[in-house]
N, C-alpha and C positions, 0 to 999 in steps of 0.2 A: 877742615872747616865743615861744620854741620849746618844744613839748611833747614829752616822750619822748626828748629828746637831752640827754645830759649827758656831759661830758668825763670819761673814765676815766683816773685817774692812772697813770703808769708804775710799774713795780715799785720803781724807785729812789725815786720820790716817796712811794709807799705805805710803804716801809720807813722813810723819814725822818719820816713822820707817826706811826709807832708809838711808844708810850712805851717806856721802858727795860724795864719789866716785860713788856710785850707782846713786845718783841724777844727778851728772854731766853727767854720761853716758846716762841717760834717757833724759836729756835735749838735748844732742848731737843728739840722735836718733830722737827725735821729730823735731829738727831743720832740720835734713837731710830729713825727710819725708815731711816737709813743703816745702823745696826747690824742691824736686821731684814733688810735687803737683803743685807748681808754674810753674816749667819748662813745665810740661805736659799741663797746661792751656795755656801757651804761645805758645806751638807748635800747639795746637788745634786752637787757634786764628789765628796764622800765616797761617795754612792750609786753614782756611775759607777765609782769605784775598786772598791768591793765587788762590784758587778755583774761587772766585767771579771775580777776575781780568782776569783769563786765560780761564776758561771753559765757552763757550757760550751755547753749547748744549751738555749735557751729552749723551754719546752713548756707544757702545760696545768697541770702540777703540778711541785712541787720535790721532788727525791729527798732522802733523809735527809742525804747528804753535803753537798748544796748548802744545805739548811736550816742544818746545823751550821756551815758556812763563813760564811754570811751572819750568823748569830747571833754567832759569834766576832768577825767583822769589826765589827759594831755595838757589841759589848761593848768592844772595843779603842778604838773611836772615842769612846764615852762616857767610858771611863776616862781617856783622853788629854785630852779636853775638860775634865773635872773637875780633872785635875792642872794643866793650864794656867791655868784660871780661878782655882784656889786660889793658884797662884804669883803671878799678876797681883794678886790681892787682897793678898797679903803685901807685894808691892812698893809698892802704893798706900798701904798702912798705914804702912810704913816711911818713905815720902815725906812723909806727913802728920804725922809725929812731930817 
């Protein structure tokens, strides 16, 4: 008899042992994490675009022109994101009818 040694199942075996409810929950969690990662990547890309567009010379402080540019850039991003989200919601709603 061995103590402290036990065989660890492969990920395929572990998935096969999950019940349907567990598997569905795991898939939901993975999808949510993928959405978070995608959103984070989009925010980083957006920030790079706004930075490149608005900031000419990085310094200790932002001048009023740079602040206004960044604010407008963020506002456009938020408005666009809300419009796209609303449109997707409409498409999903029509698909479910």
